[in-house]
C-alpha positions in Angstrom: -2.3 25.4 9.9 0.5 26.0 7.5 2.3 23.2 5.7 5.7 22.1 6.9 8.1 23.2 4.1 10.2 20.4 2.4 10.7 19.0 -0.7 5.7 11.4 -11.1 2.3 10.1 -11.7 2.8 6.4 -12.2 2.5 3.6 -10.5 2.7 -5.3 -16.6 4.7 -12.6 -21.1 2.5 -14.9 -19.2 4.0 -15.9 -15.9 4.0 -19.6 -16.2 2.9 -22.1 -13.6 0.3 -21.1 -11.1 2.1 -22.5 -8.1 3.6 -19.6 -6.1 5.4 -19.7 -2.8 4.1 -21.8 0.0 1.9 -19.5 2.1 2.6 -19.1 5.8 0.3 -17.6 8.3 0.2 -13.8 8.3 1.5 -12.7 11.7 -0.7 -10.9 14.1 -3.8 -10.8 11.9 -7.1 -10.4 13.7 -10.2 -12.1 12.1 -12.5 -9.9 10.1 -16.2 -9.7 10.4 -17.8 -10.7 7.1 -21.2 -9.2 7.8 -20.3 -5.6 8.2 -17.6 -3.0 7.5 -15.3 -2.6 10.5 -15.5 0.6 12.5 -12.9 3.3 12.7 -9.9 2.2 14.8 -10.8 -1.5 14.7 -10.5 -2.5 11.1 -8.4 -5.5 10.2 -6.2 -3.3 8.1 -5.7 -1.0 10.9 -4.4 -3.8 13.1 -1.6 -4.7 10.7 0.2 -8.0 10.6 3.8 -9.2 11.0 4.8 -5.6 10.1 3.8 -4.5 13.5 5.7 -7.2 15.3 8.8 -6.5 13.3 8.6 -2.7 14.1 8.2 -3.3 17.8 11.3 -5.5 17.7 13.4 -2.9 15.9 12.3 0.1 17.9 12.4 -1.5 21.3 8.8 -0.7 22.0 7.8 -2.5 25.3 6.4 -2.0 28.7 6.2 1.7 29.8 6.5 3.0 26.2 4.1 3.7 23.4 4.7 3.3 19.7 4.3 6.3 17.4 0.7 6.3 16.2 1.8 6.2 12.5 4.2 3.9 10.7 6.0 5.1 7.6 7.5 3.3 4.7 9.0 4.1 1.3 8.1 2.5 -2.0 10.7 0.5 -3.9 9.3 1.9 -7.1 11.1 5.0 -6.0 14.4 3.1 -5.5 14.7 1.2 -8.8 18.4 2.0 -9.3 19.2 0.1 -6.1 19.4 -3.6 -5.5 16.6 -4.7 -3.3 18.9 -5.8 -0.5 20.5 -2.3 -0.6 17.2 -0.6 -0.7 15.9 -2.4 2.3 19.1 -1.7 4.2 18.9 2.0 3.3 15.3 2.3 4.6 16.1 0.5 7.8 19.2 2.7 8.4 17.1 5.8 7.8 14.6 4.7 10.4 11.6 3.7 8.3 9.1 1.2 9.7 8.6 -0.7 6.5 8.5 -0.8 2.7 6.0 -0.8 -0.1 7.5 -3.6 -2.2 6.6 -3.4 -5.9 6.8 -6.8 -7.6 9.0 -6.0 -10.7 11.9 -7.5 -12.6 14.6 -5.3 -10.9 13.6 -6.3 -7.3 11.3 -9.3 -6.6 10.3 -10.5 -10.0 6.9 -12.2 -9.8 7.6 -14.1 -13.0 10.9 -15.6 -11.8 11.1 -19.4 -11.8 12.7 -19.4 -8.4 10.1 -16.9 -6.9 9.6 -19.1 -3.9 13.2 -19.1 -2.9 13.6 -15.4 -3.6 10.6 -14.6 -1.5 12.0 -16.6 1.4 15.2 -14.7 1.2 13.4 -11.4 1.2 11.3 -12.5 4.2 14.5 -13.3 6.1 15.9 -9.9 5.2 12.8 -8.0 6.3 12.8 -9.9 9.6 16.4 -9.2 10.2 15.9 -5.5 9.5 12.6 -5.2 11.4 10.8 -3.9 8.4 7.1 -4.3 7.7 5.9 -4.7 4.2 3.0 -4.1 1.8 3.1 -5.8 -1.6 2.3 -3.4 -4.5 1.5 -4.4 -8.0 1.9 -1.1 -10.0 4.9 -2.2 -12.1 4.7 -0.5 -15.5 5.8 -3.3 -17.9 6.0 -6.5 -15.8 3.5 -8.3 -18.0 3.8 -6.6 -21.4 7.1 -4.8 -22.5 5.1 -2.6 -24.9 2.0 -1.6 -22.9 2.3 0.4 -19.7 0.2 -1.4 -17.0 -1.0 -3.9 -19.6 -2.8 -6.1 -19.8 -5.3 -4.8 -17.2 -8.3 -6.2 -15.4 -10.5 -4.5 -18.1 -8.9 -5.7 -21.3 -11.4 -7.0 -24.0 -9.5 -10.3 -24.4 -10.5 -12.7 -21.5 -7.1 -14.3 -21.5 -5.4 -11.0 -21.1 -7.6 -10.2 -18.1 -6.8 -13.6 -16.7 -3.1 -12.9 -17.0 -3.5 -9.9 -14.8 -5.6 -11.8 -12.4 -3.0 -14.6 -12.2 -0.3 -12.0 -11.4 -2.5 -10.6 -8.6 -3.1 -14.1 -7.2 0.7 -14.6 -7.2 1.1 -11.3 -5.5 -1.3 -12.5 -2.7 0.8 -15.6 -2.3 4.0 -13.6 -2.1 2.4 -11.3 0.4 1.3 -14.2 2.6 4.8 -15.6 2.6 6.3 -12.2 3.5 3.7 -11.5 6.3 2.6 -8.4 4.4 -0.4 -6.4 5.7 -2.1 -6.0 2.3 -1.8 -6.4 -1.5 -2.3 -3.3 -3.5 -3.8 -3.2 -7.0 -5.9 -0.9 -9.3 -8.5 -1.3 -12.0 -6.8 0.0 -15.2 -7.9 2.4 -17.8 -11.2 1.7 -19.6 -10.2 0.4 -23.1 -11.3 2.3 -26.2 -14.7 1.2 -27.4 -15.7 -0.3 -24.1 -18.8 1.1 -22.4 -18.8 1.8 -18.7 -21.2 -1.0 -17.7 -19.1 -3.6 -19.5 -16.0 -2.3 -17.9 -17.4 -2.6 -14.4 -18.7 -6.1 -15.1 -15.2 -7.2 -16.3 -13.6 -5.7 -13.2 -15.9 -7.5 -10.8 -15.6 -10.8 -12.6 -11.9 -10.7 -13.0 -11.2 -9.8 -9.4 -13.3 -12.7 -8.1 -10.5 -15.3 -8.1 -8.1 -12.8 -6.6 -10.4 -12.1 -3.7 -10.8 -15.9 -3.3 -7.0 -16.1 -3.0 -6.9 -13.2 -0.6 -9.5 -14.9 1.6 -7.6 -18.1 1.6 -4.3 -16.4 2.5 -5.8 -14.0 5.0 -4.4 -11.0 3.2 -6.6 -8.0 2.3 -6.7 -6.9 -1.3 -6.5 -3.1 -1.2 -7.8 -1.5 -4.4 -6.5 2.0 -5.2 -8.5 4.7 -6.9 -6.3 6.0 -9.6 -6.8 9.2 -11.7 -7.8 8.3 -15.3 -8.7 4.7 -14.4 -12.2 3.2 -14.3 -12.0 3.1 -10.5 -10.7 6.6 -10.0 -12.4 7.9 -6.8 -13.7 6.8 -3.4 -17.2 6.8 -4.9 -16.0 4.3 -7.5 -14.5 2.1 -4.8 -17.9 1.8 -3.2 -19.4 1.0 -6.6 -17.1 -2.0 -6.9 -17.6 -3.0 -3.3 -21.4 -3.1 -3.7 -21.2 -4.9 -7.0 -19.1 -7.7 -5.4 -21.4 -7.9 -2.4 -19.1 -6.2 0.1 -16.6 -9.1 0.4 -14.6 -9.4 3.6 -11.2 -9.2 2.0 -11.8 -6.2 -0.3 -10.2 -3.1 1.1 -9.0 0.3 0.0 -5.6 1.8 -0.8 -5.9 5.6 -0.2 -3.3 7.7 -2.0 -3.2 11.1 -0.3 -2.0 12.9 -3.3 -4.8 11.5 -5.4 -7.3 13.0 -2.9 -5.8 16.4 -3.4 -5.8 15.8 -7.2 -9.4 15.0 -7.8 -11.6 14.2 -4.8 -14.3 16.7 -3.9 -13.4 16.4 -0.2 -10.1 17.7 1.3 -7.5 15.0 1.9 -8.1 14.9 5.7 -11.8 14.4 5.1 -11.1 11.7 2.6 -9.1 9.8 5.3 -12.0 10.0 7.7 -14.5 8.9 5.0 -12.2 5.9 3.9 -11.4 4.8 7.4 -13.7 1.7 7.7 -12.2 0.2 4.5 -8.6 1.4 4.8 -6.0 -1.3 4.3 -3.0 0.7 2.8 -2.0 4.3 2.5 0.3 5.9 -0.1 1.5 9.5 0.4 3.2 12.3 -1.5 2.5 15.9 -2.4 0.3 16.9 -5.3 -1.6 19.8 -6.8 -5.3 20.1 -7.5 -6.2 18.7 -11.0 -2.6 17.6 -11.8 -1.7 13.9 -11.4 2.0 14.4 -10.7 3.6 12.8 -7.6 5.7 15.5 -6.0 8.2 15.6 -3.1 6.8 17.0 0.2 6.5 20.7 0.0 6.4 21.0 -3.8 2.6 20.6 -3.9 -0.4 22.0 -2.1 -1.3 19.5 0.7 -1.4 20.6 4.3 -0.1 17.4 5.9 -0.5 17.8 9.7 -4.3 17.6 9.5 -4.1 14.6 7.1 -1.8 12.7 9.4 -3.8 13.7 12.5 -6.9 12.3 10.8 -5.1 9.1 9.8 -3.8 8.6 13.4 -7.3 9.2 14.8 -8.7 6.3 12.7 -6.5 3.8 14.5 -4.9 2.8 11.2 -1.7 0.8 11.9 -0.7 -0.3 8.5 2.1 1.4 6.6 1.9 4.9 5.2 4.2 4.6 2.2 5.9 7.4 0.3 5.4 7.0 -3.4 7.8 8.9 -5.7 8.4 6.6 -8.7 9.5 9.4 -11.0 12.2 10.5 -8.5 13.9 7.2 -8.4 17.0 8.6 -10.0 17.6 10.4 -6.7 15.8 7.8 -4.5 18.2 7.8 -1.5 18.1 11.6 -1.3 14.3 11.7 -1.3 14.0 8.8 1.1 16.3 10.6 3.5 14.3 13.8 3.3 10.8 12.4 3.4 10.9 10.6 6.8 11.9 13.7 8.8 9.2 15.7 7.1 6.5 13.1 7.9 7.6 12.8 11.5 7.5 16.6 12.0 4.0 16.7 10.4 2.6 13.7 12.3 0.9 14.0 15.7 3.1 13.3 18.7 2.9 9.8 20.2 0.8 9.6 23.4 2.4 10.3 26.8 2.2 7.5 29.4 2.9 7.8 33.1 5.3 5.6 34.9 4.5 3.8 38.2 5.3 6.9 40.2 2.8 8.9 38.3 5.4 11.0 36.5 5.1 11.4 32.7 7.5 9.3 30.8 8.9 9.7 27.3 7.3 7.5 24.7 9.4 7.9 21.7 
C-alpha cells in the first residue's frame, strides 16, 4: 500500500515545594490488574480517561453512532509561539480530539508558584473545548538553562536525579488534576564515564517514587524509548519493566517515527508488539537511521498499515503529532496533519439503525 502524500528530533533550578495541585479522580479510568499485563484491546491505557468523555461531548457521539477508532492530538511543543489558550483553541477549531501538553515555561510552567491555580484554569479550558490531554515532560531546558534535558534520571549526582524525579512527580499530580490519560517521560542519555549496569540501576531507583505517585494518582507513567538514550528501544523498555518487577502503572509511550528510525520491526509490527503496555502514542514521519521528526509525507513511513494496527489493538488514548522543530509554522502543520491522519486511518465501523439499514457513523 502506498503512502498518502503530504507534508526535529527533540523532545529541564529546583522546583521548590513538593506540594502540587490537589489531585482529583481521573475520569473514566478502569482498574488495572497488577498481576499481569493487559491483553490487546483491554489495556487500561487503551480505555482512556476523561479525554474520552470530553471527546464524546464535543463530537456528539451517542446512541446510533460510533466514534472514530483513533483519537488524534497535537503536541504543544510544536506550538511554542502560541499562548496556551490560543493553542488549545486552535486545535479544537481544527477538529483535534486532544493535546499533548508539554510542561514548560511558555505554557503550563511546572515550576510556577501558582501551578495549582494555573492547572485548574487549563482543566476548565480543556473541558470547555472538549479536548483530551496527555502530559508530556520533554521540555528541553525546564530544569537547567544550560543542559538540554538536564538533569536526567541517570545523572551521577543523586540530588540532580532527585530533581528530575520531583519534576515527574509534579507532572503526575498535574495530570491527575487535568484528567490526563498518561504522563510521558524518558530515561535520558547515559552520562560519560557511567557503565550500563550502573545506569540501569539509577534509572530503576530514581523512577520508584514517580511510580508510587502514579499509583496513588491512578495515572499511568508512559516511558518513551528515545534514540540515543539508555532506554532507546522496545527491548530496553522490557529490560526496565522486568527490573522494576512489572509494576502496574508502568506503561509505554510509542513514537511511530522512532520505530522507523531504529527498531528492527516495521512500525506496524512495533505497534502490535507494544500493544499490551501501550499508554501513549506520538506520531510523525521519519527516515531509517535518522532521528529527525518530519511532517507527514517527508519521510518513509507507510501510515495506513500503522494506523490500522493501532486501531486493531483497541488503543483509545491520544495519538499525538510531534513536530517540535516545526513550531515556527505550528498552525500550518497542525492544519495539515489532521486531514492526513484521517485519510490514512481506518474508517469508523458501520452500525445499523433499528430498521436494519446501515447508518453513517462519522
